[in-house]
C-alpha positions as CSV (number, residue, x, y, z in Angstrom):
1,M,0.0,0.0,0.1
2,F,2.8,2.4,1.0
3,D,4.5,1.7,-2.4
4,K,1.5,2.8,-4.3
5,L,1.4,6.0,-2.1
6,R,5.1,6.7,-3.0
7,D,4.4,6.1,-6.7
8,L,1.5,8.4,-6.7
9,K,3.7,10.9,-5.0
10,K,6.3,10.6,-7.6
11,L,3.8,11.1,-10.3
12,K,2.4,14.3,-8.8
13,D,5.9,15.5,-8.1
14,L,6.6,14.7,-12.1
15,D,3.4,16.7,-13.0
16,S,4.4,19.7,-10.9
17,M,7.9,19.5,-12.3
18,L,6.9,19.4,-15.9
19,G,4.4,22.2,-15.5
20,K,7.3,24.5,-14.5
21,E,9.6,23.6,-17.3
22,M,9.3,25.9,-20.4
23,I,10.3,25.1,-23.9
24,E,10.8,28.0,-26.3
25,R,10.7,27.4,-30.1
26,E,11.1,30.2,-32.8
27,R,10.6,29.8,-36.6
28,D,10.4,32.7,-39.1
29,G,9.8,35.2,-36.2
30,I,6.9,33.0,-34.8
31,K,7.7,32.3,-31.1
32,I,5.8,29.4,-29.1
33,V,6.2,28.7,-25.3
34,I,5.1,25.4,-24.0
35,N,5.5,23.8,-20.6
36,G,6.9,20.3,-20.0
37,K,3.3,19.0,-20.0
38,S,2.8,20.2,-23.7
39,E,0.4,23.1,-22.8
40,I,0.7,26.2,-24.8
41,V,2.0,29.1,-22.5
42,S,2.1,31.9,-25.1
43,I,2.3,32.5,-29.2
44,S,3.9,35.2,-30.7
45,L,3.0,35.8,-34.4
46,N,5.0,37.6,-37.1
47,P,2.7,40.0,-38.8
48,E,5.2,40.4,-41.7
49,L,4.4,36.9,-43.0
50,D,1.5,36.1,-45.3
51,I,-1.3,33.9,-43.9
52,K,-0.1,30.9,-45.6
53,K,3.4,31.1,-44.5
54,Q,2.3,32.0,-41.1
55,G,0.2,29.0,-40.6
56,E,3.0,26.7,-41.9
57,S,5.6,28.3,-39.5
58,L,3.2,28.2,-36.6
59,K,2.2,24.5,-37.3
60,N,6.0,23.6,-37.6
61,C,7.0,25.6,-34.5
62,I,4.3,23.7,-32.3
63,N,5.3,20.3,-33.7
64,D,8.9,21.2,-32.8
65,A,8.3,22.2,-29.2
66,S,5.8,19.4,-28.7
67,R,8.3,16.8,-29.8
68,D,10.9,18.4,-27.2
69,A,8.2,18.4,-24.5
70,K,7.6,14.6,-24.9
71,M,11.4,14.1,-24.9
72,L,11.8,16.1,-21.4
73,M,8.7,14.2,-20.1
74,A,10.4,10.8,-20.8
75,K,13.7,12.0,-19.4
76,K,12.2,13.3,-16.1
77,A,10.0,10.2,-15.7
78,A,13.0,8.0,-16.3
79,E,14.9,10.1,-13.5
80,I,12.0,9.9,-11.1
81,T,11.3,6.2,-11.8
82,G,14.9,5.1,-11.8
83,F,14.6,3.6,-15.5
84,G,17.4,4.5,-17.7
85,F,16.8,6.6,-20.8
């Protein structure tokens, strides 16, 4: 029973830690900030880009940041659980 409580505490600690980690990515003057839980914190657009280029750059920027957040999540989970990564 205590092992399950300890595991639950580890998961809560991981969630809290990931919420505080910030990942910033920029592409073509568009900047996105997400936390380690892949939640978008802020988006800054580039008004000089046409709408098509802006949409494509935003999509790519979000995908890059999301990919990095997943890697961060896996590394932090490995640290907390003791599994190697």
